[in-house]
N, C-alpha and C positions, 0 to 999 in steps of 0.2 A: 608456360609451366615452369615451376622452379626446378632447380637442379636436383634438390633432395627428392621431390615428388617424382621426377623422371627416373631416378635411380630405384625408387621403391615400386614403381609401376612401369617396368620396361615394355610391357605388352601394349601400353597405351601410347598413341601417337599424339603429339601436340602440334600446334597450340590448340587449346580448347576454346570454343566459343562461349559466350556468357551462359547459355543454357547448360552446356556440358560442365562448366565450372560449378554452377549451382547444384547440379545433380551429384557431382563428386563431393561437394561440401556437405550435402545432406547425408550421403552415405558415410562419410568419415565421422561426422558428428553424431550420427545415430538419430537424426531428426526425421526419420521416415514416418510418413502418415499411415500407420498400420490401422487395421480395423479396431484393434483394442484402444488405440489413442483417440480415434475418431469417436468411438462409442463413449469413452470416458469423458470426452469434452462435450458430449451432447450434440455433436454435429449431425445433421440430417442429410440424406441423399436428396436428389432433385424431386423425388416423389413425396418428400416430407417424412420419410421413415427413418428411424434411427439405424445406424450401421450395426450389423451383427458383429460379434467379437470373433466369430469363426472365419477362417481363411476362405475367401470366395473362389480361390483358384485351384484347389485340390480337394480330394475326397477323404482327407486324413482326419477330418472332424476335430481339428485343434484350433486354439486361438492363434490369430495372426499376430505374431510378434516378430521383431527383426531377426532373431535367431532362426525362427521357422522359415522365414523368407530366404535367408542366406543358405541354410544347410539342409532343410527338410522338404520344402514345398516341391511338389512334382512339376510345377510350372517352370522352375529354373533348373531342373535336372540336366537337361541337354547342355545348358550354358556352363554348369559346374563341371561337366565332363571335359569341356574345352580348356579349362584353366588348371 
């Protein structure tokens, strides 16, 4: 982990393995595969159905975008309380 990254994320311990590095890069760059992005790209689930644009993790009936995942979704509420 770079010194700059260590300073900006003191609660993370390093070194990261390759999967953890990829996950962090996805979060930092905003390349999260949200329902909206999967739907817009025409990606289908294993059953051959298109992805819904709504968040599948909560009952807020909103589109799943990065901001929703980070700040609103009830799935991450407990984790947000820890940080």
